[in-house]
MIDOSE-1310 file (N, C-alpha, C; in nm, 2 decimals, decimal comma, always signed):
residues 270
mkkp	+5,13/-0,60/+3,77/+5,05/-0,72/+3,81/+5,15/-0,84/+3,82; +5,15/-0,91/+3,94/+5,24/-1,02/+3,96/+5,19/-1,14/+3,87; +5,28/-1,22/+3,83/+5,25/-1,33/+3,74/+5,17/-1,44/+3,82; +5,06/-1,48/+3,77/+4,98/-1,58/+3,84/+5,05/-1,72/+3,86
vlrd	+5,02/-1,79/+3,96/+5,08/-1,92/+3,99/+4,99/-2,03/+3,96; +5,03/-2,14/+3,90/+4,96/-2,26/+3,88/+4,99/-2,36/+3,98; +4,89/-2,41/+4,06/+4,92/-2,50/+4,17/+4,80/-2,58/+4,20; +4,82/-2,71/+4,24/+4,71/-2,79/+4,29/+4,68/-2,74/+4,43
iald	+4,54/-2,73/+4,46/+4,50/-2,68/+4,59/+4,39/-2,78/+4,64; +4,40/-2,80/+4,78/+4,30/-2,89/+4,84/+4,16/-2,83/+4,81; +4,07/-2,92/+4,77/+3,93/-2,87/+4,73/+3,86/-2,81/+4,85; +3,88/-2,87/+4,97/+3,81/-2,82/+5,09/+3,86/-2,69/+5,14
sidp	+3,96/-2,63/+5,08/+4,01/-2,50/+5,11/+3,97/-2,39/+5,01; +3,88/-2,43/+4,92/+3,83/-2,34/+4,82/+3,68/-2,32/+4,84; +3,64/-2,19/+4,83/+3,50/-2,15/+4,85/+3,44/-2,11/+4,71; +3,31/-2,14/+4,69/+3,25/-2,09/+4,57/+3,24/-1,94/+4,56
ppap	+3,22/-1,89/+4,44/+3,20/-1,74/+4,43/+3,08/-1,70/+4,51; +3,08/-1,59/+4,58/+2,97/-1,54/+4,67/+2,85/-1,50/+4,58; +2,87/-1,46/+4,46/+2,76/-1,42/+4,37/+2,78/-1,49/+4,24; +2,74/-1,61/+4,22/+2,77/-1,68/+4,10/+2,70/-1,61/+3,98
irah	+2,77/-1,61/+3,87/+2,72/-1,55/+3,75/+2,61/-1,64/+3,69; +2,63/-1,77/+3,69/+2,54/-1,86/+3,63/+2,42/-1,88/+3,71; +2,30/-1,83/+3,66/+2,18/-1,83/+3,74/+2,12/-1,97/+3,74; +2,13/-2,05/+3,64/+2,07/-2,18/+3,63/+2,19/-2,28/+3,59
mdtt	+2,19/-2,39/+3,67/+2,29/-2,49/+3,65/+2,22/-2,62/+3,61; +2,24/-2,67/+3,49/+2,18/-2,79/+3,45/+2,24/-2,91/+3,52; +2,16/-2,98/+3,60/+2,21/-3,09/+3,68/+2,26/-3,21/+3,60; +2,19/-3,23/+3,48/+2,23/-3,34/+3,40/+2,37/-3,31/+3,34
elae	+2,39/-3,19/+3,29/+2,52/-3,15/+3,23/+2,63/-3,15/+3,33; +2,59/-3,11/+3,46/+2,69/-3,11/+3,56/+2,73/-3,25/+3,60; +2,64/-3,35/+3,60/+2,67/-3,49/+3,63/+2,76/-3,54/+3,52; +2,73/-3,51/+3,39/+2,82/-3,55/+3,28/+2,96/-3,50/+3,30
lars	+2,97/-3,37/+3,34/+3,10/-3,31/+3,36/+3,18/-3,38/+3,47; +3,10/-3,42/+3,58/+3,16/-3,49/+3,69/+3,22/-3,62/+3,65; +3,14/-3,69/+3,56/+3,19/-3,82/+3,51/+3,31/-3,81/+3,43; +3,31/-3,70/+3,35/+3,43/-3,68/+3,26/+3,55/-3,65/+3,35
isvl	+3,53/-3,57/+3,45/+3,64/-3,53/+3,54/+3,70/-3,65/+3,62; +3,60/-3,74/+3,65/+3,65/-3,87/+3,72/+3,75/-3,95/+3,64; +3,73/-3,94/+3,51/+3,81/-4,02/+3,42/+3,93/-3,94/+3,37; +3,91/-3,81/+3,33/+4,02/-3,74/+3,27/+4,08/-3,63/+3,37
giie	+4,02/-3,61/+3,48/+4,06/-3,50/+3,56/+4,02/-3,36/+3,51; +4,06/-3,25/+3,58/+4,02/-3,12/+3,53/+4,13/-3,07/+3,44; +4,09/-3,05/+3,31/+4,18/-3,01/+3,21/+4,21/-2,86/+3,22; +4,10/-2,78/+3,24/+4,11/-2,64/+3,25/+4,11/-2,60/+3,39
pliv	+4,22/-2,54/+3,44/+4,23/-2,50/+3,59/+4,13/-2,40/+3,63; +4,09/-2,40/+3,76/+4,01/-2,30/+3,81/+4,09/-2,17/+3,83; +4,03/-2,06/+3,83/+4,10/-1,93/+3,86/+4,05/-1,89/+4,00; +4,14/-1,86/+4,09/+4,11/-1,83/+4,23/+4,19/-1,71/+4,28
vpda	+4,15/-1,66/+4,39/+4,23/-1,55/+4,46/+4,23/-1,59/+4,61; +4,33/-1,55/+4,68/+4,33/-1,57/+4,83/+4,22/-1,49/+4,89; +4,16/-1,55/+5,00/+4,05/-1,49/+5,07/+4,05/-1,54/+5,21; +4,11/-1,45/+5,30/+4,11/-1,48/+5,45/+4,16/-1,62/+5,48
gryk	+4,28/-1,65/+5,42/+4,34/-1,78/+5,45/+4,29/-1,90/+5,37; +4,19/-1,87/+5,29/+4,13/-1,97/+5,20/+4,15/-1,92/+5,05; +4,07/-1,98/+4,96/+4,07/-1,93/+4,82/+3,93/-1,92/+4,78; +3,90/-1,82/+4,69/+3,77/-1,80/+4,63/+3,77/-1,82/+4,48
viag	+3,67/-1,89/+4,43/+3,66/-1,91/+4,29/+3,62/-1,79/+4,22; +3,70/-1,75/+4,12/+3,67/-1,64/+4,03/+3,61/-1,69/+3,90; +3,67/-1,79/+3,85/+3,62/-1,85/+3,72/+3,63/-2,01/+3,73; +3,53/-2,08/+3,69/+3,54/-2,22/+3,70/+3,44/-2,28/+3,80
hrry	+3,33/-2,20/+3,83/+3,24/-2,25/+3,93/+3,18/-2,38/+3,90; +3,14/-2,40/+3,77/+3,08/-2,53/+3,73/+3,19/-2,65/+3,74; +3,31/-2,62/+3,71/+3,41/-2,72/+3,73/+3,44/-2,75/+3,87; +3,43/-2,65/+3,96/+3,44/-2,67/+4,10/+3,33/-2,76/+4,16
laai	+3,21/-2,74/+4,12/+3,10/-2,82/+4,17/+3,11/-2,96/+4,11; +3,15/-2,98/+3,98/+3,16/-3,11/+3,93/+3,28/-3,19/+4,00; +3,38/-3,11/+4,03/+3,50/-3,18/+4,10/+3,45/-3,23/+4,24; +3,36/-3,16/+4,31/+3,31/-3,21/+4,44/+3,23/-3,33/+4,41
magl	+3,14/-3,33/+4,31/+3,06/-3,45/+4,28/+3,15/-3,57/+4,24; +3,26/-3,54/+4,18/+3,35/-3,65/+4,13/+3,43/-3,70/+4,25; +3,43/-3,63/+4,36/+3,51/-3,68/+4,48/+3,65/-3,65/+4,48; +3,69/-3,55/+4,40/+3,84/-3,51/+4,40/+3,88/-3,44/+4,53
lrvp	+4,00/-3,46/+4,56/+4,06/-3,40/+4,69/+4,13/-3,27/+4,66; +4,20/-3,27/+4,54/+4,28/-3,15/+4,50/+4,24/-3,12/+4,36; +4,25/-2,99/+4,32/+4,22/-2,94/+4,19/+4,33/-2,84/+4,14; +4,36/-2,84/+4,01/+4,46/-2,74/+3,96/+4,39/-2,60/+3,96
cvif	+4,47/-2,50/+4,00/+4,42/-2,37/+4,01/+4,52/-2,27/+3,96; +4,48/-2,16/+3,89/+4,56/-2,05/+3,86/+4,53/-1,94/+3,97; +4,64/-1,91/+4,05/+4,62/-1,82/+4,16/+4,66/-1,68/+4,13; +4,57/-1,58/+4,14/+4,60/-1,44/+4,12/+4,60/-1,38/+4,26
deqh	+4,68/-1,27/+4,27/+4,69/-1,20/+4,40/+4,56/-1,12/+4,43; +4,50/-1,06/+4,33/+4,38/-0,97/+4,35/+4,27/-1,01/+4,26; +4,15/-0,98/+4,30/+4,03/-1,02/+4,22/+4,03/-0,95/+4,09; +4,06/-0,82/+4,08/+4,05/-0,75/+3,95/+4,15/-0,80/+3,85
eald	+4,27/-0,84/+3,90/+4,37/-0,90/+3,82/+4,32/-1,04/+3,76; +4,25/-1,11/+3,85/+4,20/-1,24/+3,81/+4,09/-1,22/+3,70; +4,01/-1,12/+3,72/+3,90/-1,09/+3,62/+3,97/-1,06/+3,48; +4,07/-0,98/+3,48/+4,14/-0,95/+3,36/+4,19/-1,08/+3,29
gvql	+4,25/-1,16/+3,38/+4,30/-1,29/+3,32/+4,20/-1,37/+3,26; +4,08/-1,38/+3,33/+3,97/-1,46/+3,28/+3,93/-1,41/+3,14; +3,91/-1,27/+3,13/+3,87/-1,22/+3,00/+3,97/-1,24/+2,89; +4,10/-1,22/+2,92/+4,20/-1,24/+2,82/+4,21/-1,38/+2,77
hdnl	+4,16/-1,47/+2,85/+4,17/-1,62/+2,81/+4,03/-1,67/+2,77; +3,94/-1,58/+2,75/+3,80/-1,61/+2,71/+3,73/-1,72/+2,79; +3,76/-1,72/+2,92/+3,70/-1,82/+3,01/+3,55/-1,80/+3,02; +3,50/-1,69/+3,00/+3,36/-1,67/+3,00/+3,28/-1,76/+2,91
yred	+3,34/-1,78/+2,79/+3,27/-1,85/+2,68/+3,30/-2,00/+2,69; +3,40/-2,04/+2,75/+3,43/-2,18/+2,76/+3,33/-2,25/+2,84; +3,26/-2,18/+2,93/+3,16/-2,24/+3,02/+3,02/-2,22/+2,96; +3,00/-2,18/+2,84/+2,88/-2,17/+2,77/+2,77/-2,09/+2,84
lnav	+2,81/-1,97/+2,88/+2,71/-1,88/+2,95/+2,61/-1,84/+2,84; +2,48/-1,83/+2,89/+2,38/-1,77/+2,79/+2,39/-1,62/+2,80; +2,31/-1,56/+2,71/+2,32/-1,41/+2,69/+2,29/-1,33/+2,82; +2,19/-1,38/+2,89/+2,16/-1,31/+3,02/+2,27/-1,32/+3,12
eegr	+2,33/-1,43/+3,13/+2,44/-1,45/+3,22/+2,56/-1,37/+3,18; +2,59/-1,36/+3,05/+2,69/-1,28/+3,00/+2,66/-1,13/+3,03; +2,54/-1,09/+3,01/+2,50/-0,95/+3,04/+2,52/-0,92/+3,19; +2,49/-1,01/+3,28/+2,51/-0,98/+3,42/+2,66/-0,98/+3,45
kfqs	+2,74/-1,06/+3,39/+2,88/-1,06/+3,40/+2,94/-0,92/+3,36; +2,89/-0,88/+3,24/+2,94/-0,75/+3,18/+2,90/-0,64/+3,28; +2,78/-0,64/+3,33/+2,73/-0,54/+3,42/+2,82/-0,53/+3,55; +2,86/-0,65/+3,60/+2,95/-0,65/+3,72/+3,09/-0,60/+3,69
mlps	+3,13/-0,61/+3,56/+3,26/-0,57/+3,52/+3,27/-0,42/+3,48; +3,16/-0,36/+3,45/+3,16/-0,22/+3,40/+3,23/-0,12/+3,49; +3,20/-0,13/+3,63/+3,26/-0,03/+3,72/+3,41/-0,03/+3,71; +3,47/-0,15/+3,70/+3,61/-0,16/+3,69/+3,67/-0,11/+3,56
cgdd	+3,58/-0,09/+3,46/+3,62/-0,04/+3,33/+3,58/+0,11/+3,32; +3,56/+0,17/+3,43/+3,52/+0,31/+3,43/+3,38/+0,34/+3,37; +3,29/+0,23/+3,37/+3,16/+0,24/+3,31/+3,17/+0,27/+3,16; +3,28/+0,23/+3,10/+3,29/+0,25/+2,96/+3,28/+0,12/+2,88
vdtl	+3,18/+0,12/+2,79/+3,14/+0,00/+2,72/+3,26/-0,04/+2,62; +3,32/+0,06/+2,56/+3,43/+0,03/+2,47/+3,55/-0,03/+2,54; +3,58/+0,01/+2,66/+3,69/-0,05/+2,73/+3,66/-0,19/+2,76; +3,53/-0,22/+2,81/+3,49/-0,35/+2,84/+3,50/-0,44/+2,72
agli	+3,45/-0,39/+2,60/+3,45/-0,47/+2,48/+3,59/-0,50/+2,44; +3,68/-0,41/+2,45/+3,82/-0,44/+2,42/+3,88/-0,54/+2,51; +3,84/-0,54/+2,63/+3,90/-0,63/+2,73/+3,86/-0,78/+2,70; +3,73/-0,79/+2,66/+3,68/-0,93/+2,64/+3,69/-0,97/+2,49
rqsr	+3,75/-0,88/+2,41/+3,77/-0,91/+2,27/+3,64/-0,94/+2,19; +3,54/-0,85/+2,22/+3,41/-0,86/+2,15/+3,38/-0,72/+2,10; +3,28/-0,71/+2,01/+3,24/-0,58/+1,96/+3,16/-0,50/+2,06; +3,15/-0,37/+2,04/+3,06/-0,29/+2,13/+2,92/-0,34/+2,12
gyve	+2,87/-0,37/+2,00/+2,74/-0,41/+1,98/+2,71/-0,54/+2,06; +2,80/-0,63/+2,06/+2,79/-0,76/+2,13/+2,76/-0,73/+2,28; +2,84/-0,64/+2,34/+2,83/-0,61/+2,48/+2,70/-0,54/+2,51; +2,67/-0,44/+2,42/+2,55/-0,36/+2,44/+2,42/-0,44/+2,43
drll	+2,42/-0,53/+2,34/+2,30/-0,62/+2,32/+2,27/-0,70/+2,45; +2,37/-0,74/+2,51/+2,35/-0,82/+2,63/+2,32/-0,74/+2,76; +2,38/-0,62/+2,76/+2,35/-0,53/+2,87/+2,20/-0,48/+2,86; +2,16/-0,46/+2,73/+2,02/-0,41/+2,71/+1,92/-0,52/+2,75
lltg	+1,95/-0,64/+2,75/+1,86/-0,75/+2,79/+1,82/-0,72/+2,94; +1,91/-0,67/+3,02/+1,88/-0,66/+3,16/+1,79/-0,54/+3,18; +1,78/-0,45/+3,09/+1,69/-0,33/+3,10/+1,56/-0,35/+3,02; +1,55/-0,46/+2,96/+1,42/-0,49/+2,88/+1,32/-0,55/+2,97
daev	+1,22/-0,62/+2,91/+1,11/-0,68/+2,98/+1,17/-0,79/+3,07; +1,13/-0,79/+3,20/+1,19/-0,88/+3,29/+1,14/-1,03/+3,26; +1,02/-1,05/+3,21/+0,97/-1,18/+3,18/+1,05/-1,24/+3,06; +1,08/-1,15/+2,96/+1,16/-1,19/+2,85/+1,30/-1,24/+2,89
cdal	+1,35/-1,16/+2,98/+1,49/-1,19/+3,03/+1,49/-1,32/+3,11; +1,39/-1,34/+3,19/+1,38/-1,47/+3,26/+1,36/-1,59/+3,17; +1,28/-1,57/+3,07/+1,26/-1,68/+2,97/+1,39/-1,72/+2,90; +1,47/-1,62/+2,87/+1,60/-1,64/+2,80/+1,69/-1,71/+2,89
aarq	+1,70/-1,66/+3,02/+1,79/-1,72/+3,12/+1,75/-1,86/+3,14; +1,63/-1,90/+3,13/+1,58/-2,04/+3,15/+1,60/-2,12/+3,02; +1,65/-2,05/+2,92/+1,67/-2,12/+2,79/+1,54/-2,16/+2,72; +1,43/-2,09/+2,75/+1,30/-2,12/+2,69/+1,29/-2,06/+2,55
isfa	+1,36/-1,95/+2,53/+1,36/-1,88/+2,40/+1,51/-1,85/+2,36; +1,53/-1,82/+2,24/+1,67/-1,78/+2,19/+1,70/-1,64/+2,21; +1,82/-1,60/+2,20/+1,87/-1,46/+2,22/+1,80/-1,38/+2,11; +1,80/-1,43/+1,99/+1,74/-1,35/+1,88/+1,59/-1,33/+1,90
vake	+1,52/-1,42/+1,95/+1,38/-1,41/+1,98/+1,36/-1,30/+2,09; +1,44/-1,31/+2,19/+1,43/-1,21/+2,30/+1,45/-1,07/+2,25; +1,55/-1,05/+2,16/+1,57/-0,92/+2,11/+1,45/-0,87/+2,03; +1,38/-0,95/+1,95/+1,27/-0,91/+1,88/+1,15/-0,88/+1,98
lnkv	+1,13/-0,96/+2,08/+1,02/-0,94/+2,18/+1,04/-0,80/+2,25; +1,16/-0,77/+2,28/+1,19/-0,64/+2,35/+1,16/-0,52/+2,26; +1,15/-0,54/+2,13/+1,12/-0,43/+2,04/+0,97/-0,41/+2,02; +0,88/-0,50/+2,08/+0,74/-0,48/+2,08/+0,70/-0,37/+2,18
neqa	+0,63/-0,27/+2,13/+0,61/-0,15/+2,21/+0,51/-0,17/+2,32; +0,40/-0,24/+2,29/+0,30/-0,26/+2,39/+0,33/-0,38/+2,48; +0,32/-0,36/+2,61/+0,36/-0,47/+2,70/+0,26/-0,59/+2,69; +0,13/-0,56/+2,67/+0,04/-0,67/+2,66/+0,06/-0,76/+2,54
mrrm	+0,09/-0,70/+2,43/+0,13/-0,77/+2,31/+0,26/-0,85/+2,32; +0,35/-0,78/+2,39/+0,49/-0,84/+2,41/+0,47/-0,97/+2,49; +0,39/-0,96/+2,60/+0,37/-1,08/+2,69/+0,30/-1,19/+2,61; +0,20/-1,15/+2,53/+0,13/-1,25/+2,45/+0,22/-1,32/+2,35
flta	+0,31/-1,25/+2,28/+0,40/-1,31/+2,19/+0,50/-1,39/+2,26; +0,54/-1,35/+2,39/+0,64/-1,43/+2,46/+0,58/-1,57/+2,49; +0,45/-1,57/+2,54/+0,38/-1,70/+2,57/+0,38/-1,79/+2,44; +0,34/-1,73/+2,33/+0,34/-1,80/+2,21/+0,47/-1,86/+2,16
avdg	+0,58/-1,78/+2,19/+0,71/-1,82/+2,15/+0,76/-1,93/+2,24; +0,73/-1,93/+2,37/+0,77/-2,03/+2,46/+0,69/-2,16/+2,43; +0,56/-2,15/+2,41/+0,48/-2,27/+2,39/+0,50/-2,33/+2,25; +0,52/-2,24/+2,15/+0,52/-2,30/+2,02/+0,66/-2,30/+1,95
gata	+0,76/-2,25/+2,03/+0,90/-2,25/+1,97/+0,91/-2,17/+1,85; +0,86/-2,04/+1,86/+0,86/-1,95/+1,74/+1,01/-1,91/+1,71; +1,03/-1,89/+1,58/+1,17/-1,85/+1,54/+1,17/-1,69/+1,55; +1,29/-1,64/+1,54/+1,31/-1,50/+1,54/+1,25/-1,43/+1,43
rlvm	+1,25/-1,49/+1,31/+1,19/-1,43/+1,19/+1,03/-1,42/+1,21; +0,97/-1,53/+1,27/+0,83/-1,52/+1,29/+0,80/-1,41/+1,39; +0,87/-1,41/+1,50/+0,84/-1,30/+1,60/+0,87/-1,16/+1,54; +0,96/-1,15/+1,45/+0,99/-1,02/+1,39/+0,86/-0,98/+1,31
gwrv	+0,80/-1,07/+1,24/+0,67/-1,04/+1,17/+0,56/-1,00/+1,27; +0,55/-1,07/+1,38/+0,45/-1,03/+1,48/+0,48/-0,89/+1,53; +0,61/-0,86/+1,56/+0,65/-0,73/+1,61/+0,62/-0,62/+1,51; +0,65/-0,64/+1,39/+0,63/-0,53/+1,28/+0,48/-0,50/+1,27
rana	+0,40/-0,60/+1,27/+0,25/-0,58/+1,25/+0,20/-0,52/+1,38; +0,24/-0,56/+1,49/+0,19/-0,51/+1,62/+0,22/-0,36/+1,63; +0,35/-0,33/+1,61/+0,39/-0,19/+1,62/+0,32/-0,10/+1,52; +0,31/-0,15/+1,39/+0,24/-0,07/+1,29/+0,10/-0,05/+1,33
gara	+0,03/-0,15/+1,38/-0,11/-0,13/+1,42/-0,13/-0,03/+1,53; -0,03/-0,04/+1,63/-0,04/+0,05/+1,74/-0,02/+0,19/+1,70; +0,08/+0,21/+1,60/+0,10/+0,35/+1,55/-0,01/+0,40/+1,47; -0,08/+0,32/+1,39/-0,19/+0,36/+1,31/-0,31/+0,40/+1,41
eeir	-0,33/+0,33/+1,51/-0,43/+0,37/+1,61/-0,40/+0,50/+1,68; -0,27/+0,52/+1,71/-0,23/+0,65/+1,76/-0,26/+0,77/+1,67; -0,23/+0,74/+1,54/-0,25/+0,85/+1,44/-0,40/+0,88/+1,43; -0,49/+0,77/+1,43/-0,63/+0,79/+1,43/-0,68/+0,87/+1,55
tera	-0,63/+0,83/+1,66/-0,67/+0,90/+1,79/-0,63/+1,05/+1,78; -0,51/+1,07/+1,74/-0,46/+1,21/+1,73/-0,54/+1,30/+1,63; -0,58/+1,24/+1,52/-0,66/+1,31/+1,42/-0,80/+1,34/+1,47; -0,86/+1,24/+1,54/-0,99/+1,25/+1,60/-0,99/+1,36/+1,70
aaaa	-0,89/+1,36/+1,79/-0,88/+1,47/+1,89/-0,86/+1,60/+1,83; -0,78/+1,62/+1,72/-0,76/+1,74/+1,66/-0,89/+1,79/+1,59; -0,96/+1,70/+1,53/-1,09/+1,74/+1,46/-1,19/+1,78/+1,57; -1,19/+1,72/+1,68/-1,29/+1,75/+1,79/-1,26/+1,89/+1,84
eapa	-1,13/+1,93/+1,85/-1,09/+2,06/+1,90/-1,10/+2,17/+1,80; -1,10/+2,14/+1,67/-1,10/+2,24/+1,57/-1,24/+2,30/+1,55; -1,26/+2,43/+1,54/-1,40/+2,49/+1,53/-1,45/+2,46/+1,39; -1,58/+2,44/+1,38/-1,64/+2,41/+1,25/-1,64/+2,53/+1,16
patd	-1,60/+2,52/+1,04/-1,59/+2,64/+0,95/-1,73/+2,69/+0,92; -1,75/+2,83/+0,93/-1,88/+2,89/+0,90/-1,90/+2,88/+0,75; -2,02/+2,84/+0,71/-2,06/+2,82/+0,57/-2,16/+2,93/+0,53; -2,13/+2,99/+0,42/-2,22/+3,10/+0,37/-2,32/+3,02/+0,28
pasi	-2,45/+3,03/+0,32/-2,56/+2,96/+0,24/-2,55/+3,00/+0,10; -2,52/+3,13/+0,07/-2,52/+3,18/-0,07/-2,42/+3,10/-0,15; -2,31/+3,05/-0,09/-2,21/+2,98/-0,16/-2,25/+2,84/-0,20; -2,36/+2,79/-0,14/-2,42/+2,66/-0,16/-2,54/+2,67/-0,26
facf	-2,63/+2,75/-0,22/-2,76/+2,77/-0,30/-2,76/+2,90/-0,36; -2,72/+2,91/-0,49/-2,72/+3,04/-0,56/-2,75/+3,01/-0,71; -2,83/+3,10/-0,77/-2,87/+3,09/-0,91/-2,75/+3,11/-1,00; -2,73/+3,02/-1,10/-2,61/+3,03/-1,18/-2,61/+3,16/-1,26
ycqg	-2,73/+3,22/-1,28/-2,73/+3,34/-1,37/-2,72/+3,47/-1,28; -2,81/+3,49/-1,19/-2,81/+3,61/-1,11/-2,73/+3,60/-0,98; -2,69/+3,48/-0,95/-2,62/+3,45/-0,82/-2,69/+3,48/-0,70; -2,83/+3,50/-0,71/-2,91/+3,53/-0,59/-2,94/+3,40/-0,52
senp	-2,96/+3,41/-0,38/-2,98/+3,30/-0,30/-3,12/+3,30/-0,24; -3,21/+3,39/-0,29/-3,34/+3,40/-0,24/-3,42/+3,28/-0,29; -3,52/+3,24/-0,21/-3,61/+3,12/-0,24/-3,53/+3,00/-0,30; -3,44/+2,95/-0,22/-3,36/+2,83/-0,27/-3,45/+2,71/-0,31
hdlq	-3,58/+2,70/-0,26/-3,66/+2,59/-0,31/-3,70/+2,60/-0,45; -3,68/+2,72/-0,51/-3,72/+2,74/-0,65/-3,60/+2,71/-0,75; -3,48/+2,68/-0,69/-3,37/+2,65/-0,77/-3,38/+2,50/-0,82; -3,32/+2,48/-0,94/-3,32/+2,34/-1,00/-3,18/+2,30/-1,03
lfyv	-3,16/+2,17/-1,01/-3,03/+2,11/-1,03/-3,02/+2,06/-1,18; -2,91/+2,11/-1,25/-2,89/+2,05/-1,38/-2,74/+2,06/-1,41; -2,69/+1,99/-1,51/-2,55/+1,98/-1,55/-2,53/+2,05/-1,67; -2,42/+2,13/-1,68/-2,39/+2,21/-1,80/-2,24/+2,23/-1,80
hssc	-2,18/+2,23/-1,93/-2,04/+2,26/-1,94/-2,01/+2,40/-1,91; -1,89/+2,43/-1,87/-1,86/+2,57/-1,84/-1,87/+2,66/-1,96; -1,82/+2,61/-2,08/-1,83/+2,68/-2,20/-1,98/+2,71/-2,24; -2,06/+2,61/-2,22/-2,20/+2,62/-2,25/-2,27/+2,72/-2,16
laiv	-2,23/+2,72/-2,03/-2,28/+2,81/-1,93/-2,26/+2,96/-1,97; -2,14/+2,98/-2,02/-2,10/+3,12/-2,07/-2,19/+3,16/-2,18; -2,22/+3,07/-2,28/-2,31/+3,10/-2,39/-2,45/+3,13/-2,34; -2,50/+3,05/-2,25/-2,64/+3,07/-2,20/-2,65/+3,20/-2,13
rrll	-2,55/+3,24/-2,05/-2,55/+3,36/-1,98/-2,55/+3,48/-2,08; -2,48/+3,47/-2,19/-2,48/+3,58/-2,29/-2,62/+3,59/-2,35; -2,67/+3,47/-2,39/-2,81/+3,48/-2,45/-2,91/+3,54/-2,36; -2,90/+3,50/-2,23/-3,00/+3,55/-2,13/-2,98/+3,70/-2,12
agal	-2,85/+3,74/-2,11/-2,83/+3,89/-2,09/-2,88/+3,97/-2,21; -2,86/+3,91/-2,33/-2,92/+3,98/-2,45/-3,07/+3,99/-2,45; -3,13/+3,88/-2,41/-3,28/+3,87/-2,41/-3,33/+3,97/-2,31; -3,27/+3,97/-2,19/-3,32/+4,06/-2,09/-3,29/+4,21/-2,13
aaag	-3,19/+4,23/-2,20/-3,16/+4,37/-2,24/-3,26/+4,42/-2,35; -3,30/+4,33/-2,44/-3,39/+4,36/-2,54/-3,53/+4,38/-2,48; -3,55/+4,31/-2,37/-3,68/+4,33/-2,30/-3,68/+4,46/-2,21; -3,57/+4,52/-2,20/-3,56/+4,64/-2,12/-3,55/+4,60/-1,97
kp	-3,50/+4,48/-1,93/-3,48/+4,44/-1,79/-3,33/+4,44/-1,76; -3,30/+4,48/-1,64/-3,16/+4,47/-1,60/-3,10/+4,33/-1,59
């Protein structure tokens, strides 16, 4: 890789990135940056690559727009020969984080960089000097609930709240919690409580449904009437309406049976 060159370039020969990473640009913050640039100039150079006789912004889109608002004619730029080399340079100098990207914007950036890293998350994490978990958390946002992702991108909820919302299993509950979090400014701890209770309730309902279905499919056990209505002495089940209910200890029952057996034997009855 050739060494990049630092040089002032005419602003009207620079084009913005064709697919900006930053989905939302705060106009108030952009105006404040433009006023700062008017006084101090651009402290952090833009990173650009040659593109059909012109230059294309790779990093520094917000500074580029603010420089236009400030009326600058030339801006300092670090010029790389190729885009993939410029991306490496951006990551190695942590330029992603100097512009305060939110988690969704970071996730989109990481997703765009994955192919150049062989779709290997560990390679990408090493390149940007972050943990695998940091990268995966932001990539997972893009595969979670689209409304949760949009709310985070619009800075209506925090990253921690978005992670908890995406763990809610039922979509209807997740959307209800999202509305409550946006309207009421719920904390991640509060949303976690909602999530735990909602998922536990949903699982309990699943278990009840499964048990009811299993019980409906299982054949009713055949019951022998003699096992329910039987004389304690002769064990006969005839004429169950003649049977009487009474309570007796097991030891006492054995004595009664012996006495009855003796009395019947004396009377010459079986």
